[in-house]
BAKOLKOL-978412 format. One record per residue: residue number from 1; residue in one letter; x, y, z of N, C-alpha, C, O, CB in turn. Coordinates in pm, 1 decimal. Each point is the difference from the previous one (the first is absolute). Last residue first. Glycine has a CB too. Example, Ala and Ser with C-alpha at 12.3 -4.5 7.8 and 13.67 -1.06 7.14 Angstrom:
+-----+---+----------+----------+----------+----------+----------+----------+----------+----------+----------+----------+----------+----------+----------+----------+----------+
!   k ! r !     n_c1 !     n_c2 !     n_c3 !    ca_c1 !    ca_c2 !    ca_c3 !     c_c1 !     c_c2 !     c_c3 !     o_c1 !     o_c2 !     o_c3 !    cb_c1 !    cb_c2 !    cb_c3 !
+-----+---+----------+----------+----------+----------+----------+----------+----------+----------+----------+----------+----------+----------+----------+----------+----------+
!   2 ! s !   1285.0 !   -225.0 !    708.0 !     82.0 !    119.0 !      6.0 !    -77.0 !    109.0 !     73.0 !     50.9 !    110.8 !     16.9 !     67.5 !   -173.6 !   -231.4 !
!   1 ! a !    -89.4 !   -509.2 !    207.5 !    -89.0 !    119.0 !      0.0 !     90.0 !    120.0 !      0.0 !    103.6 !     -1.9 !     66.5 !   -292.8 !   -115.4 !     58.1 !
+-----+---+----------+----------+----------+----------+----------+----------+----------+----------+----------+----------+----------+----------+----------+----------+----------+
//
This chain:
+-----+---+----------+----------+----------+----------+----------+----------+----------+----------+----------+----------+----------+----------+----------+----------+----------+
!   k ! r !     n_c1 !     n_c2 !     n_c3 !    ca_c1 !    ca_c2 !    ca_c3 !     c_c1 !     c_c2 !     c_c3 !     o_c1 !     o_c2 !     o_c3 !    cb_c1 !    cb_c2 !    cb_c3 !
+-----+---+----------+----------+----------+----------+----------+----------+----------+----------+----------+----------+----------+----------+----------+----------+----------+
! 100 ! g !     -1.2 !  -2841.3 !   1661.7 !    -19.9 !      2.2 !    139.9 !     57.4 !    138.1 !     57.0 !     -6.3 !     24.5 !    120.5 !     18.4 !   -289.4 !   -111.9 !
!  99 ! e !    118.3 !    -22.0 !   -442.7 !   -131.4 !     21.2 !     41.3 !      2.6 !     11.3 !    147.0 !     37.1 !    -94.2 !     70.0 !   -131.1 !    -24.4 !   -264.1 !
!  98 ! d !    485.0 !    245.9 !   -155.1 !    -31.3 !    -98.6 !    111.0 !   -135.4 !     46.2 !     23.4 !    -29.4 !    119.5 !     -2.6 !    263.6 !   -163.4 !    115.7 !
!  97 ! v !    -50.3 !    127.9 !   -601.2 !      0.9 !     45.4 !    130.1 !    -62.0 !    -98.0 !    105.1 !    -81.7 !    -86.9 !    -30.3 !     75.6 !    311.2 !    -73.7 !
!  96 ! k !    177.4 !   -141.8 !   -458.9 !    -14.5 !   -113.2 !    112.3 !     13.4 !     78.4 !    117.2 !    104.3 !     63.2 !     17.3 !     -4.5 !   -267.0 !   -136.3 !
!  95 ! l !   -214.6 !    346.9 !   -399.1 !     41.6 !     46.5 !    127.7 !     -9.2 !   -112.8 !     93.8 !   -110.5 !    -53.8 !      5.5 !     39.0 !    283.6 !    -52.5 !
!  94 ! t !    109.2 !   -258.2 !   -514.3 !    -90.1 !    -16.3 !    119.9 !     99.5 !     48.3 !    129.2 !    121.3 !    -19.3 !      7.8 !   -279.8 !   -201.8 !   -122.9 !
!  93 ! g !    249.3 !    440.7 !   -375.2 !      8.9 !   -122.2 !     62.1 !    -75.0 !    -12.8 !    129.1 !    -29.6 !    103.7 !     59.3 !    237.5 !   -119.5 !   -168.9 !
!  92 ! h !   -173.9 !    389.6 !   -219.1 !    115.7 !    -19.9 !     82.6 !     22.9 !   -138.7 !     61.3 !    107.8 !    -32.2 !     50.0 !   -137.1 !    264.9 !     -6.7 !
!  91 ! r !   -364.1 !    -83.4 !   -316.4 !    109.8 !     75.4 !    -54.7 !    140.4 !    -42.1 !     53.5 !     97.3 !     -9.4 !    -74.8 !   -261.3 !    196.2 !     49.9 !
!  90 ! s !   -258.4 !   -347.6 !    180.9 !      2.5 !    -35.3 !   -139.6 !    125.3 !     64.0 !    -73.9 !     45.9 !    -46.0 !   -104.5 !   -304.7 !     28.2 !    112.3 !
!  89 ! e !    149.8 !    141.6 !    446.1 !     71.1 !   -136.9 !     -3.8 !      0.0 !    -42.3 !   -146.5 !     97.3 !    -67.1 !    -34.4 !   -172.8 !     -6.1 !    275.7 !
!  88 ! y !   -115.6 !    474.8 !   -164.4 !    129.9 !     25.6 !     44.9 !     75.2 !   -146.5 !    -14.6 !    114.4 !    -14.7 !    -43.0 !   -192.6 !    224.3 !    213.1 !
!  87 ! t !   -382.1 !   -170.3 !   -242.6 !     66.4 !     61.2 !   -114.2 !    146.2 !    -10.0 !     39.4 !     79.0 !    -39.3 !    -85.8 !   -273.9 !    202.2 !     16.2 !
!  86 ! n !    -75.3 !   -299.1 !    406.1 !    -11.4 !    -94.7 !   -110.8 !     63.0 !     59.6 !   -131.8 !     43.6 !    -78.9 !    -83.9 !   -258.3 !    -17.3 !    193.3 !
!  85 ! l !    175.7 !    369.4 !    284.4 !     98.6 !   -106.9 !     14.9 !     -4.0 !   -104.7 !   -112.3 !    104.6 !    -55.5 !    -33.8 !   -121.5 !     91.9 !    277.9 !
!  84 ! v !   -293.8 !    305.9 !   -268.7 !    133.4 !     70.7 !     -1.5 !     98.5 !   -108.9 !      4.1 !     86.5 !    -12.9 !    -86.6 !   -163.3 !    224.9 !    204.5 !
!  83 ! d !   -362.6 !   -324.6 !    -36.7 !     13.4 !     16.9 !   -135.7 !    146.4 !     58.9 !    -32.6 !     58.4 !    -30.1 !   -104.1 !   -319.6 !     62.3 !     87.1 !
!  82 ! s !    125.1 !    -91.6 !    471.4 !      0.3 !   -140.0 !    -66.9 !     29.3 !     32.6 !   -144.7 !     86.4 !    -71.1 !    -51.2 !   -262.0 !    -47.4 !    212.2 !
!  81 ! l !    107.4 !    501.0 !    102.5 !    113.8 !    -63.2 !     15.8 !     30.7 !   -129.1 !    -58.7 !    113.6 !    -28.9 !    -37.5 !   -129.8 !    150.2 !    211.3 !
!  80 ! i !   -405.0 !     75.6 !   -218.4 !     99.7 !     87.4 !    -70.8 !    149.5 !    -58.3 !     24.1 !     80.4 !    -12.7 !    -92.2 !   -242.3 !    227.9 !    124.7 !
!  79 ! r !   -217.9 !   -416.9 !    213.5 !      2.5 !    -30.2 !   -159.6 !    110.5 !     77.5 !    -73.1 !     68.0 !    -55.8 !    -86.1 !   -321.6 !     21.0 !     87.5 !
!  78 ! s !    223.7 !    127.5 !    466.9 !     38.7 !   -137.9 !    -24.6 !     -7.9 !    -38.5 !   -146.4 !     92.3 !    -60.4 !    -54.6 !   -170.4 !      7.2 !    281.3 !
!  77 ! l !    -74.8 !    475.3 !    -80.9 !    130.2 !     -3.8 !     -5.6 !     50.5 !   -149.4 !    -22.3 !     98.4 !    -19.2 !    -71.4 !    -97.7 !    232.0 !    214.8 !
!  76 ! r !   -457.7 !   -170.2 !   -113.4 !     54.0 !     91.1 !   -118.1 !    149.0 !     -1.7 !    -14.6 !     55.1 !    -17.1 !   -108.7 !   -245.0 !    169.5 !    143.7 !
!  75 ! k !     -8.8 !   -312.0 !    359.3 !    -22.2 !    -92.2 !    -96.8 !     37.6 !     46.6 !   -142.1 !     46.8 !    -78.4 !    -82.6 !   -219.9 !     -6.2 !    232.4 !
!  74 ! a !    197.7 !    383.3 !    221.4 !     99.8 !   -116.1 !     15.7 !    -23.0 !    -90.3 !   -117.1 !     97.9 !    -29.6 !    -68.5 !    -93.2 !     36.6 !    326.0 !
!  73 ! a !   -310.4 !    323.2 !   -208.2 !    124.0 !     53.6 !    -54.9 !    107.7 !   -107.4 !      6.3 !     82.4 !    -13.7 !    -90.4 !   -145.4 !    248.6 !    161.0 !
!  72 ! y !   -350.2 !   -345.6 !    110.0 !    -12.7 !     13.6 !   -135.9 !    122.4 !     57.5 !    -64.3 !     33.0 !    -38.2 !   -112.2 !   -269.3 !     59.0 !    147.8 !
!  71 ! p !    212.6 !    -57.5 !    444.1 !      6.0 !   -139.8 !    -66.5 !      0.8 !     26.5 !   -160.3 !     86.5 !    -53.4 !    -69.3 !   -225.3 !    -72.0 !    276.8 !
!  70 ! t !    330.4 !    538.4 !     33.6 !   -134.4 !    -69.1 !     17.7 !     16.1 !   -128.9 !    -78.7 !     77.2 !    -10.0 !    -95.3 !   -223.4 !    229.3 !    119.2 !
!  69 ! l !    583.9 !     -2.4 !    187.3 !    -94.0 !     -4.7 !   -112.5 !   -123.8 !    -49.1 !     39.0 !    -11.7 !    -71.1 !     99.8 !    182.3 !     41.5 !   -247.4 !
!  68 ! i !    328.1 !    241.9 !    361.1 !   -135.2 !    -50.7 !     28.0 !    -79.3 !      5.0 !   -109.4 !    -14.6 !    110.9 !    -51.3 !     28.5 !    -48.4 !    263.1 !
!  67 ! q !    517.6 !    -67.1 !    -95.9 !    -91.5 !     44.6 !    -96.3 !   -120.7 !    -74.5 !     35.7 !     -2.8 !   -123.0 !      5.1 !    169.2 !    176.4 !   -186.1 !
!  66 ! r !    332.3 !     76.6 !    422.5 !   -127.1 !    -86.3 !     15.2 !    -92.1 !     66.7 !   -102.6 !    -13.2 !    122.3 !      1.4 !     37.2 !   -189.9 !    260.9 !
!  65 ! h !    559.1 !     91.3 !   -179.7 !   -135.3 !     42.9 !    -50.2 !    -98.1 !    -93.3 !     32.5 !     29.5 !   -119.2 !      8.2 !     63.9 !    233.1 !   -184.8 !
!  64 ! n !    366.9 !   -165.1 !    311.9 !      0.0 !    139.3 !    -21.2 !   -140.8 !     43.1 !    -63.7 !    -20.0 !    120.5 !    -15.8 !    283.3 !   -125.1 !    -12.5 !
!  63 ! l !     -1.0 !   -394.9 !    366.8 !   -102.2 !     35.7 !    -70.2 !      1.0 !    146.3 !    -48.6 !     19.5 !     87.6 !     84.3 !   -128.9 !   -263.5 !     38.0 !
!  62 ! d !    511.7 !   -177.0 !      4.7 !    -61.4 !    132.1 !     14.0 !   -113.6 !     19.1 !    -78.5 !     14.1 !     -0.9 !   -122.2 !    188.0 !     83.9 !    170.5 !
!  61 ! i !      5.9 !   -566.9 !    158.4 !    -56.8 !     82.3 !   -115.1 !    -29.1 !    139.3 !     39.8 !    -74.6 !     16.4 !     96.5 !    -25.2 !   -216.9 !   -191.0 !
!  60 ! r !    369.1 !   -294.1 !    220.9 !    -23.7 !    138.3 !     56.6 !    -46.5 !     71.0 !   -115.2 !     67.6 !     -0.8 !   -102.9 !    106.9 !      1.2 !    284.9 !
!  59 ! m !   -153.6 !   -543.9 !    -19.0 !      2.0 !     87.2 !   -118.6 !    -42.7 !    147.8 !     40.1 !   -109.6 !     21.3 !     51.9 !     53.9 !   -228.5 !   -204.5 !
!  58 ! v !    287.4 !   -221.2 !    435.1 !    -98.6 !    111.0 !      0.1 !     13.2 !     71.9 !   -139.4 !    108.6 !     42.1 !    -39.9 !    -94.8 !     -9.7 !    304.6 !
!  57 ! s !    298.5 !   -380.3 !   -139.3 !   -128.9 !    -72.4 !     21.1 !   -124.8 !    111.3 !      2.5 !   -115.7 !    -40.4 !     11.0 !    249.4 !   -158.6 !    133.4 !
!  56 ! d !    368.8 !    159.3 !   -409.1 !    -76.4 !     87.5 !     89.8 !   -129.8 !    -57.9 !     28.5 !    -73.0 !    -22.9 !    -96.5 !    184.7 !    217.2 !     11.7 !
!  55 ! a !    175.5 !   -367.4 !   -248.0 !     93.5 !     -5.7 !    118.2 !    -84.8 !     84.4 !    120.5 !     39.1 !    -11.3 !    116.2 !    206.7 !      2.2 !   -278.0 !
!  54 ! e !   -442.7 !    -29.9 !   -275.2 !     37.8 !   -150.5 !     43.9 !     75.2 !      9.9 !    142.5 !    -16.2 !    -84.7 !     87.8 !     49.4 !     -3.9 !   -350.4 !
!  53 ! a !   -141.9 !    492.1 !     19.9 !   -110.6 !    -60.2 !     63.6 !     32.7 !   -136.1 !     63.7 !    -44.0 !    -35.2 !    109.4 !    -97.2 !    157.6 !   -270.7 !
!  52 ! n !    416.8 !    313.5 !     39.3 !     24.0 !   -147.9 !     -9.0 !   -117.3 !    -74.6 !     71.1 !     11.9 !    -39.1 !    116.1 !    247.7 !     73.8 !   -119.3 !
!  51 ! w !   -262.8 !    436.5 !     -4.7 !     86.4 !    -27.5 !   -113.8 !     19.6 !   -132.4 !    -27.0 !     28.2 !    -30.2 !   -116.0 !     74.2 !    218.0 !    156.5 !
!  50 ! t !   -483.4 !    137.5 !    174.8 !     74.1 !   -120.5 !     31.4 !     78.8 !    -41.1 !   -118.5 !    -56.7 !    -28.6 !   -105.4 !   -113.4 !    -42.1 !    268.2 !
!  49 ! r !   -144.5 !    439.8 !   -120.2 !    121.3 !     32.5 !     71.3 !     98.6 !   -119.5 !      6.8 !    117.9 !     13.8 !     32.5 !   -251.9 !    152.6 !    100.6 !
!  48 ! t !   -306.2 !    -25.6 !   -493.5 !     68.3 !    -85.7 !     94.9 !    116.7 !     41.2 !     54.6 !     80.5 !     50.1 !    -78.6 !   -171.5 !   -205.0 !    -26.2 !
!  47 ! i !   -336.4 !    440.2 !    -56.6 !    111.4 !    -37.6 !    -47.3 !     89.4 !    -94.0 !    105.6 !     22.3 !     37.4 !    115.1 !    -47.8 !    179.4 !   -263.2 !
!  46 ! g !   -538.9 !    -80.2 !    -11.4 !    112.2 !     18.2 !     91.4 !    132.2 !    -43.8 !    -75.1 !      0.9 !    -45.3 !   -114.5 !   -156.2 !      3.7 !    324.9 !
!  45 ! f !   -432.6 !    107.2 !   -212.1 !    116.0 !     -1.4 !    -76.4 !    128.5 !     38.8 !    106.9 !     -1.2 !     79.6 !     93.9 !   -147.3 !    -10.7 !   -329.3 !
!  44 ! f !   -414.8 !   -238.3 !    245.1 !    120.8 !     42.1 !     59.9 !    116.4 !     -8.1 !    -77.7 !     24.3 !   -109.9 !    -49.6 !   -118.7 !     50.9 !    237.7 !
!  43 ! i !   -481.7 !     67.1 !   -237.1 !    133.1 !    -39.6 !    -54.3 !    113.0 !     54.5 !     62.5 !      5.2 !    122.9 !     -5.8 !   -106.6 !   -145.3 !   -189.7 !
!  42 ! e !   -453.6 !    -70.3 !    283.2 !    116.1 !     72.3 !     33.5 !    125.5 !    -65.7 !    -63.8 !     25.4 !   -119.0 !     18.3 !   -138.8 !    193.5 !    196.3 !
!  41 ! i !   -455.2 !    -53.4 !   -278.0 !    118.1 !    -81.9 !    -24.8 !    113.9 !     94.0 !     20.2 !      9.1 !    104.2 !    -65.0 !   -121.4 !   -265.2 !    -99.2 !
!  40 ! q !   -442.8 !    178.4 !    342.2 !    116.5 !     50.3 !    -71.3 !    113.9 !   -101.6 !     -5.1 !      5.3 !    -94.0 !     79.2 !    -70.9 !    322.9 !     -9.5 !
!  39 ! e !   -389.2 !   -296.5 !    118.9 !     -7.5 !    132.6 !    -62.8 !    116.8 !     36.7 !    -89.2 !    -13.8 !     70.5 !    -99.9 !   -114.9 !     -5.0 !    293.5 !
!  38 ! r !     92.9 !   -485.1 !     64.1 !   -117.9 !      2.4 !    -99.5 !     -3.0 !    134.0 !    -71.3 !    -44.5 !      5.4 !   -114.6 !    -94.5 !   -163.3 !    259.8 !
!  37 ! t !    621.4 !     28.2 !      0.1 !   -133.8 !     -0.6 !     83.8 !   -107.4 !    -10.6 !   -106.5 !     26.9 !    -11.7 !   -119.6 !     56.9 !    163.4 !    323.3 !
!  36 ! a !    477.1 !   -264.8 !   -242.1 !   -137.7 !     40.4 !    -41.7 !   -101.9 !     -2.7 !    111.1 !      2.2 !    -84.8 !     89.2 !     51.2 !     -2.1 !   -310.3 !
!  35 ! q !    525.5 !     99.8 !     51.2 !   -105.3 !    -50.3 !     93.2 !   -125.6 !     57.5 !    -44.9 !     -3.6 !     94.0 !    -79.4 !    155.3 !   -115.3 !    273.7 !
!  34 ! v !    406.7 !    -44.7 !   -371.8 !   -129.8 !     35.9 !    -17.6 !    -98.1 !    -46.4 !    107.1 !     20.1 !   -110.9 !     49.3 !     39.6 !    111.8 !   -279.9 !
!  33 ! n !    501.7 !     96.3 !     71.7 !    -97.3 !    -76.7 !     77.0 !   -130.6 !     62.8 !    -16.9 !     -6.4 !    120.8 !    -22.7 !    172.9 !   -193.0 !    186.3 !
!  32 ! i !    380.5 !     88.4 !   -374.7 !   -140.6 !     49.2 !      5.1 !    -82.0 !    -91.9 !     89.9 !     36.4 !   -116.9 !     13.0 !    -18.5 !    215.1 !   -247.5 !
!  31 ! v !    518.6 !     65.3 !     68.5 !    -80.7 !    -67.5 !     79.8 !   -127.4 !     50.2 !     -1.6 !    -22.2 !    121.0 !      4.3 !    195.3 !   -176.8 !    117.2 !
!  30 ! n !    166.1 !    282.2 !   -339.7 !     40.3 !   -153.4 !    -36.8 !    -83.4 !    -97.4 !     79.8 !     13.1 !   -120.0 !    -24.6 !    230.4 !    183.8 !    -21.8 !
!  29 ! s !   -248.6 !    506.7 !   -116.9 !    -34.3 !   -111.9 !     95.5 !     34.0 !   -129.8 !    -61.5 !    -17.5 !    -26.0 !   -119.0 !   -166.7 !    155.8 !    219.9 !
!  28 ! f !    238.5 !    461.1 !   -183.4 !     42.6 !   -144.7 !    -34.5 !    -53.2 !    -85.4 !    120.2 !     -0.2 !     41.6 !    115.9 !    224.7 !     27.0 !   -254.6 !
!  27 ! s !   -410.6 !    438.6 !    -63.1 !     72.6 !    -64.7 !    106.4 !     26.5 !   -153.5 !    -46.7 !    -71.3 !    -53.6 !    -84.7 !    -41.0 !    217.2 !    271.9 !
!  26 ! t !    -98.9 !    368.5 !   -349.4 !     47.2 !   -133.6 !    -38.1 !     91.0 !    -51.2 !    112.7 !     84.7 !     69.7 !     55.9 !    -99.0 !    -15.5 !   -308.0 !
!  25 ! e !   -414.0 !    326.7 !    175.2 !    109.4 !    -17.8 !     56.2 !     55.7 !   -153.5 !    -42.9 !    -83.5 !    -88.1 !    -20.5 !      5.1 !    268.8 !    210.5 !
!  24 ! m !   -282.4 !    248.2 !   -352.2 !     40.2 !   -125.4 !     -6.8 !    137.1 !    -18.0 !     61.5 !     91.0 !     77.9 !    -28.2 !   -233.6 !   -101.5 !   -166.4 !
!  23 ! k !   -131.2 !    423.5 !     65.3 !      9.2 !    -37.8 !    162.4 !     47.4 !   -159.3 !     15.1 !     -4.9 !    -55.2 !    110.0 !   -210.4 !    235.1 !    -42.9 !
!  22 ! d !    140.2 !     11.5 !   -515.5 !     81.7 !    109.8 !     84.6 !     16.0 !    -28.5 !    139.9 !     90.5 !     51.8 !     65.5 !   -172.2 !    113.2 !   -209.3 !
!  21 ! d !   -149.9 !   -409.5 !   -250.5 !    107.6 !    -63.4 !     70.8 !     95.2 !    116.1 !     85.7 !    114.3 !    -20.4 !     41.1 !   -120.3 !   -180.0 !   -240.8 !
!  20 ! y !   -515.2 !     68.9 !    -48.0 !     81.9 !    102.5 !     45.7 !    110.3 !    -52.0 !     81.9 !    -25.4 !    -67.9 !     99.4 !   -160.6 !    216.0 !   -109.0 !
!  19 ! w !   -171.1 !   -324.8 !   -394.9 !     93.6 !    -41.6 !    118.3 !     79.1 !    112.5 !     29.0 !     73.3 !     47.1 !    -87.0 !    -57.5 !   -282.7 !     29.0 !
!  18 ! e !   -524.0 !    140.0 !   -202.5 !    120.1 !     96.8 !     15.4 !     86.4 !    -52.1 !    134.7 !    -48.0 !    -16.4 !    112.2 !    -97.6 !    238.3 !   -225.9 !
!  17 ! v !   -243.6 !   -469.2 !   -241.4 !     58.3 !     12.0 !    132.4 !    115.9 !     92.8 !      0.4 !     91.6 !    -25.7 !    -78.1 !   -165.6 !   -199.6 !    129.2 !
!  16 ! m !   -388.6 !     76.1 !   -387.9 !    137.4 !     58.7 !     32.4 !     30.3 !     18.2 !    134.4 !    -84.4 !     44.5 !     77.8 !     73.1 !     62.8 !   -270.6 !
!  15 ! g !   -395.8 !   -370.9 !     32.6 !     50.5 !     65.2 !   -133.4 !    163.0 !     46.7 !     19.3 !     86.0 !    -34.2 !    -81.1 !   -352.0 !    131.7 !     23.7 !
!  14 ! t !    -45.9 !   -371.8 !    359.6 !     -9.7 !    141.4 !     16.3 !     51.2 !     84.8 !   -139.0 !    -25.9 !    118.6 !    -20.4 !     63.9 !   -166.0 !    290.8 !
!  13 ! r !    -30.7 !   -446.4 !   -251.4 !   -115.6 !     44.4 !    100.5 !    -36.3 !    136.0 !     -8.5 !   -117.0 !     34.3 !    -16.7 !    189.1 !   -191.6 !    169.0 !
!  12 ! s !    297.6 !    -75.0 !   -398.6 !   -127.1 !    -22.3 !    -50.4 !   -123.0 !     46.0 !     91.7 !   -115.3 !      5.3 !    -42.8 !    230.9 !   -192.8 !    -77.0 !
!  11 ! t !    379.5 !    435.3 !     86.3 !    -64.4 !   -106.2 !     47.8 !   -133.3 !    -31.5 !    -51.4 !    -70.4 !     92.8 !    -39.8 !    198.6 !    -48.1 !    216.8 !
!  10 ! e !    381.3 !    227.7 !   -265.5 !   -136.2 !    -19.2 !    -17.3 !    -53.5 !   -127.8 !     52.3 !     62.4 !   -105.8 !     -8.7 !    -38.5 !    244.9 !   -177.0 !
!   9 ! t !    367.1 !    232.8 !    329.9 !    -39.2 !   -134.8 !    -21.8 !   -140.3 !     -9.9 !    -47.5 !    -90.2 !     61.1 !     57.4 !    248.2 !   -129.4 !    111.2 !
!   8 ! r !    262.0 !    475.9 !    -77.6 !   -130.9 !    -42.1 !    -16.3 !     -9.1 !   -145.0 !    -43.7 !     89.0 !    -44.9 !    -72.2 !   -146.2 !    276.9 !     21.9 !
!   7 ! s !    378.9 !    150.4 !    342.1 !     -6.5 !    -89.5 !   -114.9 !   -138.0 !    -52.9 !      1.1 !    -71.7 !      4.9 !    100.0 !    316.6 !    -66.7 !    -97.0 !
!   6 ! p !   -110.1 !    566.4 !    195.9 !    -44.1 !   -152.1 !     20.6 !     27.9 !    -77.8 !   -116.3 !      0.0 !     56.0 !   -109.6 !   -180.4 !      4.0 !    255.8 !
!   5 ! g !    506.0 !    343.6 !    -71.1 !   -150.4 !    -16.2 !     28.3 !    -36.9 !   -137.3 !    -11.5 !     84.2 !    -88.9 !    -12.6 !   -136.6 !    307.3 !    -70.5 !
!   4 ! d !    517.8 !   -108.1 !     71.1 !    -59.6 !    113.6 !    -81.8 !   -149.0 !      0.6 !    -12.7 !    -54.1 !     64.0 !    -90.2 !    258.0 !    -67.0 !    -35.2 !
!   3 ! n !    132.2 !   -299.0 !    350.9 !    -41.1 !    125.0 !     68.1 !    -60.5 !    102.6 !    -72.3 !    -25.3 !    110.9 !     47.1 !    188.6 !   -156.7 !     83.5 !
!   2 ! n !   -143.7 !   -512.6 !   -213.6 !     80.4 !    115.8 !    -14.9 !    -58.7 !    111.9 !     91.3 !   -106.3 !    -19.5 !     58.8 !    171.0 !    -49.6 !   -299.9 !
!   1 ! m !    -36.7 !   -508.7 !    191.8 !    -79.7 !    121.6 !     -0.9 !     89.5 !    113.5 !     11.1 !    116.3 !    -10.0 !     39.2 !   -307.8 !   -100.5 !     59.3 !
+-----+---+----------+----------+----------+----------+----------+----------+----------+----------+----------+----------+----------+----------+----------+----------+----------+
//
């Protein structure tokens, strides 16, 4: 995105969406956790402080952001991420991640 004004995306539902990035912040995370209630989904982002997980019995994480979503927004995010990851893996190969 740029700082020259909003970027635009066409949607089938409303026609056009304007994205404003003048207040956007960027951060890095390599750890994520999720919890849910009936009303909301919470996604926690963090950075691991443990350099050698096999030698250390405690995984230390600095949480740096919590994003709260409605279940509907979380479902849309799930679909978008799935599509993006499928495209990524078709270009670069399958990602192998630990389950858990």
